[in-house]
N, C-alpha and C positions, 0 to 999 in steps of 0.2 A: 078327498077321494073316498068313495064307498068301496066295500069289499068286492062288489060285482063290476067295478069299473075297469077291470083288466088286470094285468096286461094280456091282450089277446089280439091275434091276427088270424082270422078264420077264412079258409078257402072252401068253396062249394061249387057244385055243378048239378044240373038236372039232365046232363047228357048233351045239351045243346048250348045252354048259357053257362059260362064259367065266370066265377066272381070271387072277390075277396073283400073283406071288411076289416077295418082297424078299430080298436077300442077308442072311445071318445076322448081319451086323454093322450093318445098317441104313445103309449108306453112300450110298444113293440115296433121295431123298425120293419117296414115293408117297402122294398124298392122294386121297381118294375122297368123292363126294357121291352121295346117292340122292335123287331128286326125286319129287314126288307124282304124276307121270305115268309112273312106273316106269322111269326112266332111271338108269343107274349110270355115273358119269363118274369116270375116274381120270386124274390128271395129276401131274407132278412139282412143279408150282408152283400156288399160289393165283392166281386171276384168269386162268387160261389160257382158260377158257370163261366167257362172261358168263351167269350164272345168277341169276334172280330169287331173292333170299334167302327170300322167302315160299314158294317151291316146294320148298325143301330140307327133307326129312324126317329125314335122317341124314347125318352126315359124320364123317370120321375120317382117321387116318393108318395105313397098313399098317405093322405093327410088324416089327422085325428077325426074319427067319426065318419069318414068317407068310405065309399065303395068303388071298386073297379069292376066293371062288367065287360065281358067279351061274348058277343052273340055269334057263334060259329056258323049259324045258318045264313048270316049276312056276308060271309066271306072276308 
């Protein structure tokens, strides 16, 4: 592991596209949930936000070196 290899999980936006990227070694946990009312929530730990499990339509973990993007102009 090189000094610049993390740990890092970085969130960003340009006002329309919202995203997050995880370091290539996956040293920082980044979990996400998508709800039936079109919310995307990302946090480092489970239970950070109280979400009704019945409202969750998708969930997962951001994988090492991968990016999550949400284009709000697409609805």
